[in-house]
C-alpha positions in Angstrom: 78.2 114.1 83.5 77.1 111.6 86.1 77.5 108.0 87.1 75.6 105.3 85.1 74.1 103.9 88.3 73.5 105.7 91.6 74.6 104.2 94.9 71.1 102.9 95.8 70.7 101.4 92.4 74.0 99.6 92.7 73.1 98.4 96.2 69.9 96.7 94.8 71.5 95.6 91.6 74.4 93.6 93.2 71.9 91.1 94.7 70.8 89.9 91.3 74.1 89.6 89.5 76.1 86.6 88.6 79.9 86.3 88.5 80.5 87.7 85.0 78.1 90.6 85.7 79.9 91.4 88.9 83.1 91.8 87.0 81.5 94.1 84.5 80.1 96.2 87.4 83.5 96.4 89.0 85.0 97.7 85.7 82.2 100.3 85.5 82.7 101.4 89.1 86.5 101.7 88.5 85.9 104.0 85.4 83.3 106.1 87.3 84.9 106.2 90.8 85.2 110.0 90.6 81.4 110.2 90.9 81.2 108.4 94.2 82.4 109.4 97.7 85.0 107.4 99.5 82.5 105.8 101.9 80.2 104.8 98.9 83.2 103.2 97.1 84.1 101.2 100.2 80.5 100.1 100.6 80.2 99.1 96.9 83.5 97.1 97.2 82.1 95.4 100.3 78.8 94.6 98.5 80.8 93.0 95.6 83.1 91.1 98.0 80.1 89.7 99.9 78.4 88.7 96.6 81.6 86.9 95.4 81.7 85.0 98.7 78.0 84.0 98.2 78.7 82.8 94.6 81.6 80.7 95.8 79.6 79.3 98.6 76.8 78.4 96.3 79.2 76.7 93.9 80.6 74.6 96.8 77.1 73.6 97.9 76.2 72.7 94.3 79.4 70.5 93.9 78.6 68.8 97.2 75.1 68.0 96.1 76.4 66.7 92.8 78.8 64.4 94.5 76.0 62.2 95.8 74.6 61.4 92.3 
């Protein structure tokens, strides 16, 4: 048995996900963590953390823009 997504696939996939999709990916990674090395798991968690910060930043910018209307 092998992981659903390889490390390079996850790396490219994270860029296009939204908040709910990120949560699903986190659950999938948690279930399949035995298929990844420790450095890969750290990198994946970092990718997800950065993406979450980007989503929050975009929401703040969007709310700021809406406040002028």
